[in-house]
C-alpha positions in Angstrom: -43.1 -72.3 -44.8 -39.6 -73.2 -43.4 -39.5 -77.2 -42.3 -38.5 -77.1 -38.8 -35.4 -79.3 -38.5 -33.9 -81.6 -35.5 -30.2 -80.5 -35.1 -27.7 -81.3 -31.9 -27.7 -77.9 -30.3 -24.6 -76.1 -29.9 -25.0 -74.1 -27.1 -27.1 -75.8 -25.1 -24.9 -79.4 -24.5 -23.6 -81.1 -21.8 -22.4 -84.3 -23.8 -23.2 -84.2 -27.5 -26.1 -81.5 -27.7 -28.7 -84.5 -28.3 -31.4 -83.4 -25.5 -30.2 -79.7 -26.0 -31.3 -80.2 -29.9 -34.4 -81.9 -28.7 -35.7 -79.5 -26.3 -35.0 -76.8 -28.9 -37.0 -78.9 -31.5 -40.2 -79.7 -29.1 -39.8 -76.0 -27.4 -39.2 -77.6 -24.0 -36.7 -77.1 -21.3 -33.7 -79.0 -22.3 -33.0 -79.6 -18.5 -36.5 -81.5 -18.6 -35.1 -83.7 -21.2 -32.5 -84.3 -19.9 -34.2 -85.6 -16.7 -36.8 -88.1 -18.7 -33.8 -89.2 -21.0 -31.7 -90.3 -17.9 -35.2 -91.7 -16.6 -35.4 -93.2 -19.9 -31.3 -94.8 -19.2 -32.2 -96.9 -16.5 -34.1 -99.2 -18.3 -30.8 -99.9 -20.4 -32.3 -98.7 -24.0 -32.1 -94.7 -23.3 -27.7 -95.1 -23.7 -28.3 -96.9 -26.3 -30.9 -94.6 -27.9 -28.3 -91.6 -27.0 -25.6 -93.1 -28.8 -27.3 -93.7 -32.4 -29.1 -90.1 -31.7 -25.6 -88.3 -31.3 -24.7 -90.5 -34.6 -27.4 -90.0 -36.8 -28.3 -86.2 -35.6 -26.9 -83.6 -37.6 -24.2 -80.7 -36.1 -26.0 -77.1 -35.8 
């Protein structure tokens, strides 16, 4: 069984591909992931979490 891995998306990206990669990983439309992340960003932590994810998550 091949393990599923989280990568930044090459094809489905707007900034760094984080939301596209998360959407592909959990089988959810990346637009929904982007909307949820935007709502989360208004708390202040979303922006920090996105930057950390963009640095930590490897390229596809």
